[in-house]
Chimera marker file (.cmm) of the C-alpha trace (Angstrom):
<marker_set name="trace">
<marker id="1" x="-2.353" y="-11.113" z="-10.041" r="1" g="1" b="0" radius="0.5"/>
<marker id="2" x="-5.971" y="-8.507" z="-9.849" r="1" g="1" b="0" radius="0.5"/>
<marker id="3" x="-5.780" y="-4.772" z="-9.567" r="1" g="1" b="0" radius="0.5"/>
<marker id="4" x="-9.106" y="-4.658" z="-7.153" r="1" g="1" b="0" radius="0.5"/>
<marker id="5" x="-8.267" y="-0.042" z="-6.060" r="1" g="1" b="0" radius="0.5"/>
<marker id="6" x="-6.259" y="1.610" z="-8.469" r="1" g="1" b="0" radius="0.5"/>
<marker id="7" x="-6.006" y="6.230" z="-7.957" r="1" g="1" b="0" radius="0.5"/>
<marker id="8" x="-3.222" y="5.595" z="-10.230" r="1" g="1" b="0" radius="0.5"/>
<marker id="9" x="-2.565" y="3.392" z="-12.915" r="1" g="1" b="0" radius="0.5"/>
<marker id="10" x="1.128" y="4.329" z="-12.963" r="1" g="1" b="0" radius="0.5"/>
<marker id="11" x="1.466" y="2.986" z="-9.868" r="1" g="1" b="0" radius="0.5"/>
<marker id="12" x="1.607" y="-0.003" z="-10.980" r="1" g="1" b="0" radius="0.5"/>
<marker id="13" x="4.933" y="-0.634" z="-13.091" r="1" g="1" b="0" radius="0.5"/>
<marker id="14" x="6.083" y="1.719" z="-12.187" r="1" g="1" b="0" radius="0.5"/>
<marker id="15" x="9.884" y="1.012" z="-9.664" r="1" g="1" b="0" radius="0.5"/>
<marker id="16" x="9.146" y="-0.224" z="-6.105" r="1" g="1" b="0" radius="0.5"/>
<marker id="17" x="11.839" y="2.520" z="-3.815" r="1" g="1" b="0" radius="0.5"/>
<marker id="18" x="10.536" y="-0.427" z="-0.400" r="1" g="1" b="0" radius="0.5"/>
<marker id="19" x="8.929" y="-3.022" z="-0.013" r="1" g="1" b="0" radius="0.5"/>
<marker id="20" x="7.457" y="-4.371" z="3.905" r="1" g="1" b="0" radius="0.5"/>
<marker id="21" x="5.780" y="-7.558" z="4.728" r="1" g="1" b="0" radius="0.5"/>
<marker id="22" x="2.231" y="-7.080" z="7.364" r="1" g="1" b="0" radius="0.5"/>
<marker id="23" x="1.753" y="-10.677" z="6.642" r="1" g="1" b="0" radius="0.5"/>
<marker id="24" x="-0.236" y="-12.047" z="9.694" r="1" g="1" b="0" radius="0.5"/>
<marker id="25" x="-0.446" y="-8.300" z="11.699" r="1" g="1" b="0" radius="0.5"/>
<marker id="26" x="-3.990" y="-7.699" z="11.822" r="1" g="1" b="0" radius="0.5"/>
<marker id="27" x="-5.175" y="-4.041" z="11.574" r="1" g="1" b="0" radius="0.5"/>
<marker id="28" x="-4.676" y="-1.286" z="11.571" r="1" g="1" b="0" radius="0.5"/>
<marker id="29" x="-1.134" y="-2.557" z="12.002" r="1" g="1" b="0" radius="0.5"/>
<marker id="30" x="0.508" y="-2.761" z="8.726" r="1" g="1" b="0" radius="0.5"/>
<marker id="31" x="-1.768" y="0.971" z="8.167" r="1" g="1" b="0" radius="0.5"/>
<marker id="32" x="0.394" y="2.459" z="11.521" r="1" g="1" b="0" radius="0.5"/>
<marker id="33" x="3.834" y="0.619" z="9.498" r="1" g="1" b="0" radius="0.5"/>
<marker id="34" x="2.803" y="1.844" z="6.172" r="1" g="1" b="0" radius="0.5"/>
<marker id="35" x="2.610" y="5.501" z="8.023" r="1" g="1" b="0" radius="0.5"/>
<marker id="36" x="5.749" y="4.736" z="8.897" r="1" g="1" b="0" radius="0.5"/>
<marker id="37" x="8.421" y="3.642" z="6.224" r="1" g="1" b="0" radius="0.5"/>
<marker id="38" x="6.538" y="5.733" z="4.178" r="1" g="1" b="0" radius="0.5"/>
<marker id="39" x="7.279" y="9.099" z="6.399" r="1" g="1" b="0" radius="0.5"/>
<marker id="40" x="11.124" y="7.854" z="6.009" r="1" g="1" b="0" radius="0.5"/>
<marker id="41" x="11.018" y="8.052" z="1.824" r="1" g="1" b="0" radius="0.5"/>
<marker id="42" x="10.622" y="11.368" z="-0.750" r="1" g="1" b="0" radius="0.5"/>
<marker id="43" x="8.712" y="12.578" z="-2.845" r="1" g="1" b="0" radius="0.5"/>
<marker id="44" x="7.378" y="10.426" z="-5.555" r="1" g="1" b="0" radius="0.5"/>
<marker id="45" x="8.375" y="6.943" z="-3.978" r="1" g="1" b="0" radius="0.5"/>
<marker id="46" x="7.257" y="3.686" z="-4.161" r="1" g="1" b="0" radius="0.5"/>
<marker id="47" x="6.143" y="1.640" z="-0.918" r="1" g="1" b="0" radius="0.5"/>
<marker id="48" x="4.983" y="-1.691" z="-1.376" r="1" g="1" b="0" radius="0.5"/>
<marker id="49" x="2.500" y="-3.250" z="1.827" r="1" g="1" b="0" radius="0.5"/>
<marker id="50" x="2.888" y="-7.588" z="0.998" r="1" g="1" b="0" radius="0.5"/>
<marker id="51" x="-0.429" y="-8.538" z="3.838" r="1" g="1" b="0" radius="0.5"/>
<marker id="52" x="-2.868" y="-11.030" z="4.054" r="1" g="1" b="0" radius="0.5"/>
<marker id="53" x="-4.731" y="-8.172" z="5.569" r="1" g="1" b="0" radius="0.5"/>
<marker id="54" x="-8.299" y="-7.560" z="3.832" r="1" g="1" b="0" radius="0.5"/>
<marker id="55" x="-9.141" y="-5.195" z="5.773" r="1" g="1" b="0" radius="0.5"/>
<marker id="56" x="-6.048" y="-2.986" z="6.213" r="1" g="1" b="0" radius="0.5"/>
<marker id="57" x="-5.529" y="-4.107" z="2.181" r="1" g="1" b="0" radius="0.5"/>
<marker id="58" x="-9.143" y="-2.582" z="0.880" r="1" g="1" b="0" radius="0.5"/>
<marker id="59" x="-10.130" y="-0.024" z="3.861" r="1" g="1" b="0" radius="0.5"/>
<marker id="60" x="-7.461" y="1.518" z="6.477" r="1" g="1" b="0" radius="0.5"/>
<marker id="61" x="-4.505" y="1.284" z="3.937" r="1" g="1" b="0" radius="0.5"/>
<marker id="62" x="-6.534" y="3.758" z="1.902" r="1" g="1" b="0" radius="0.5"/>
<marker id="63" x="-7.749" y="5.753" z="3.894" r="1" g="1" b="0" radius="0.5"/>
<marker id="64" x="-5.051" y="6.685" z="5.122" r="1" g="1" b="0" radius="0.5"/>
<marker id="65" x="-4.027" y="7.407" z="1.204" r="1" g="1" b="0" radius="0.5"/>
<marker id="66" x="-6.747" y="9.174" z="1.107" r="1" g="1" b="0" radius="0.5"/>
<marker id="67" x="-6.289" y="11.851" z="3.682" r="1" g="1" b="0" radius="0.5"/>
<marker id="68" x="-2.283" y="12.424" z="2.705" r="1" g="1" b="0" radius="0.5"/>
<marker id="69" x="-3.433" y="12.743" z="-1.100" r="1" g="1" b="0" radius="0.5"/>
<marker id="70" x="-0.797" y="10.178" z="-2.011" r="1" g="1" b="0" radius="0.5"/>
<marker id="71" x="-1.961" y="7.256" z="-4.615" r="1" g="1" b="0" radius="0.5"/>
<marker id="72" x="-1.919" y="3.708" z="-3.845" r="1" g="1" b="0" radius="0.5"/>
<marker id="73" x="-2.584" y="0.435" z="-6.517" r="1" g="1" b="0" radius="0.5"/>
<marker id="74" x="-4.463" y="-2.667" z="-3.989" r="1" g="1" b="0" radius="0.5"/>
<marker id="75" x="-3.504" y="-5.794" z="-6.333" r="1" g="1" b="0" radius="0.5"/>
<marker id="76" x="-4.782" y="-9.371" z="-5.087" r="1" g="1" b="0" radius="0.5"/>
<marker id="77" x="-2.808" y="-12.521" z="-5.678" r="1" g="1" b="0" radius="0.5"/>
<marker id="78" x="-4.448" y="-15.266" z="-4.153" r="1" g="1" b="0" radius="0.5"/>
<marker id="79" x="-5.251" y="-14.111" z="-0.109" r="1" g="1" b="0" radius="0.5"/>
<marker id="80" x="-1.994" y="-11.554" z="-0.371" r="1" g="1" b="0" radius="0.5"/>
<marker id="81" x="-2.807" y="-8.181" z="-1.255" r="1" g="1" b="0" radius="0.5"/>
<marker id="82" x="-0.183" y="-5.975" z="-2.570" r="1" g="1" b="0" radius="0.5"/>
<marker id="83" x="-0.326" y="-2.505" z="-1.669" r="1" g="1" b="0" radius="0.5"/>
<marker id="84" x="0.995" y="-0.041" z="-3.970" r="1" g="1" b="0" radius="0.5"/>
<marker id="85" x="1.738" y="2.992" z="-2.610" r="1" g="1" b="0" radius="0.5"/>
<marker id="86" x="3.018" y="6.751" z="-4.212" r="1" g="1" b="0" radius="0.5"/>
<marker id="87" x="4.307" y="9.364" z="-2.031" r="1" g="1" b="0" radius="0.5"/>
<marker id="88" x="3.212" y="12.662" z="-2.661" r="1" g="1" b="0" radius="0.5"/>
<link id1="1" id2="2" r="1" g="1" b="0" radius="0.2"/>
<link id1="2" id2="3" r="1" g="1" b="0" radius="0.2"/>
<link id1="3" id2="4" r="1" g="1" b="0" radius="0.2"/>
<link id1="4" id2="5" r="1" g="1" b="0" radius="0.2"/>
<link id1="5" id2="6" r="1" g="1" b="0" radius="0.2"/>
<link id1="6" id2="7" r="1" g="1" b="0" radius="0.2"/>
<link id1="7" id2="8" r="1" g="1" b="0" radius="0.2"/>
<link id1="8" id2="9" r="1" g="1" b="0" radius="0.2"/>
<link id1="9" id2="10" r="1" g="1" b="0" radius="0.2"/>
<link id1="10" id2="11" r="1" g="1" b="0" radius="0.2"/>
<link id1="11" id2="12" r="1" g="1" b="0" radius="0.2"/>
<link id1="12" id2="13" r="1" g="1" b="0" radius="0.2"/>
<link id1="13" id2="14" r="1" g="1" b="0" radius="0.2"/>
<link id1="14" id2="15" r="1" g="1" b="0" radius="0.2"/>
<link id1="15" id2="16" r="1" g="1" b="0" radius="0.2"/>
<link id1="16" id2="17" r="1" g="1" b="0" radius="0.2"/>
<link id1="17" id2="18" r="1" g="1" b="0" radius="0.2"/>
<link id1="18" id2="19" r="1" g="1" b="0" radius="0.2"/>
<link id1="19" id2="20" r="1" g="1" b="0" radius="0.2"/>
<link id1="20" id2="21" r="1" g="1" b="0" radius="0.2"/>
<link id1="21" id2="22" r="1" g="1" b="0" radius="0.2"/>
<link id1="22" id2="23" r="1" g="1" b="0" radius="0.2"/>
<link id1="23" id2="24" r="1" g="1" b="0" radius="0.2"/>
<link id1="24" id2="25" r="1" g="1" b="0" radius="0.2"/>
<link id1="25" id2="26" r="1" g="1" b="0" radius="0.2"/>
<link id1="26" id2="27" r="1" g="1" b="0" radius="0.2"/>
<link id1="27" id2="28" r="1" g="1" b="0" radius="0.2"/>
<link id1="28" id2="29" r="1" g="1" b="0" radius="0.2"/>
<link id1="29" id2="30" r="1" g="1" b="0" radius="0.2"/>
<link id1="30" id2="31" r="1" g="1" b="0" radius="0.2"/>
<link id1="31" id2="32" r="1" g="1" b="0" radius="0.2"/>
<link id1="32" id2="33" r="1" g="1" b="0" radius="0.2"/>
<link id1="33" id2="34" r="1" g="1" b="0" radius="0.2"/>
<link id1="34" id2="35" r="1" g="1" b="0" radius="0.2"/>
<link id1="35" id2="36" r="1" g="1" b="0" radius="0.2"/>
<link id1="36" id2="37" r="1" g="1" b="0" radius="0.2"/>
<link id1="37" id2="38" r="1" g="1" b="0" radius="0.2"/>
<link id1="38" id2="39" r="1" g="1" b="0" radius="0.2"/>
<link id1="39" id2="40" r="1" g="1" b="0" radius="0.2"/>
<link id1="40" id2="41" r="1" g="1" b="0" radius="0.2"/>
<link id1="41" id2="42" r="1" g="1" b="0" radius="0.2"/>
<link id1="42" id2="43" r="1" g="1" b="0" radius="0.2"/>
<link id1="43" id2="44" r="1" g="1" b="0" radius="0.2"/>
<link id1="44" id2="45" r="1" g="1" b="0" radius="0.2"/>
<link id1="45" id2="46" r="1" g="1" b="0" radius="0.2"/>
<link id1="46" id2="47" r="1" g="1" b="0" radius="0.2"/>
<link id1="47" id2="48" r="1" g="1" b="0" radius="0.2"/>
<link id1="48" id2="49" r="1" g="1" b="0" radius="0.2"/>
<link id1="49" id2="50" r="1" g="1" b="0" radius="0.2"/>
<link id1="50" id2="51" r="1" g="1" b="0" radius="0.2"/>
<link id1="51" id2="52" r="1" g="1" b="0" radius="0.2"/>
<link id1="52" id2="53" r="1" g="1" b="0" radius="0.2"/>
<link id1="53" id2="54" r="1" g="1" b="0" radius="0.2"/>
<link id1="54" id2="55" r="1" g="1" b="0" radius="0.2"/>
<link id1="55" id2="56" r="1" g="1" b="0" radius="0.2"/>
<link id1="56" id2="57" r="1" g="1" b="0" radius="0.2"/>
<link id1="57" id2="58" r="1" g="1" b="0" radius="0.2"/>
<link id1="58" id2="59" r="1" g="1" b="0" radius="0.2"/>
<link id1="59" id2="60" r="1" g="1" b="0" radius="0.2"/>
<link id1="60" id2="61" r="1" g="1" b="0" radius="0.2"/>
<link id1="61" id2="62" r="1" g="1" b="0" radius="0.2"/>
<link id1="62" id2="63" r="1" g="1" b="0" radius="0.2"/>
<link id1="63" id2="64" r="1" g="1" b="0" radius="0.2"/>
<link id1="64" id2="65" r="1" g="1" b="0" radius="0.2"/>
<link id1="65" id2="66" r="1" g="1" b="0" radius="0.2"/>
<link id1="66" id2="67" r="1" g="1" b="0" radius="0.2"/>
<link id1="67" id2="68" r="1" g="1" b="0" radius="0.2"/>
<link id1="68" id2="69" r="1" g="1" b="0" radius="0.2"/>
<link id1="69" id2="70" r="1" g="1" b="0" radius="0.2"/>
<link id1="70" id2="71" r="1" g="1" b="0" radius="0.2"/>
<link id1="71" id2="72" r="1" g="1" b="0" radius="0.2"/>
<link id1="72" id2="73" r="1" g="1" b="0" radius="0.2"/>
<link id1="73" id2="74" r="1" g="1" b="0" radius="0.2"/>
<link id1="74" id2="75" r="1" g="1" b="0" radius="0.2"/>
<link id1="75" id2="76" r="1" g="1" b="0" radius="0.2"/>
<link id1="76" id2="77" r="1" g="1" b="0" radius="0.2"/>
<link id1="77" id2="78" r="1" g="1" b="0" radius="0.2"/>
<link id1="78" id2="79" r="1" g="1" b="0" radius="0.2"/>
<link id1="79" id2="80" r="1" g="1" b="0" radius="0.2"/>
<link id1="80" id2="81" r="1" g="1" b="0" radius="0.2"/>
<link id1="81" id2="82" r="1" g="1" b="0" radius="0.2"/>
<link id1="82" id2="83" r="1" g="1" b="0" radius="0.2"/>
<link id1="83" id2="84" r="1" g="1" b="0" radius="0.2"/>
<link id1="84" id2="85" r="1" g="1" b="0" radius="0.2"/>
<link id1="85" id2="86" r="1" g="1" b="0" radius="0.2"/>
<link id1="86" id2="87" r="1" g="1" b="0" radius="0.2"/>
<link id1="87" id2="88" r="1" g="1" b="0" radius="0.2"/>
</marker_set>
């Protein structure tokens, strides 16, 4: 596993409260699903989005996080991306 982008090292080893698998969904649907999942979560909980969409992992989901002030980390393992997001 390789950390590709990270706004906070704390997220990498934090406990995951919720995980959604968006493999097979093209951009921008993984980011839509992430926003929907985050709306049901409490502050400081970690959401992990699993995706095979590089565009979602490196562009659309990080942009959503930056606009909303969420911390995030993007981790790549083979052709799968794990985007961990801390709701604030």
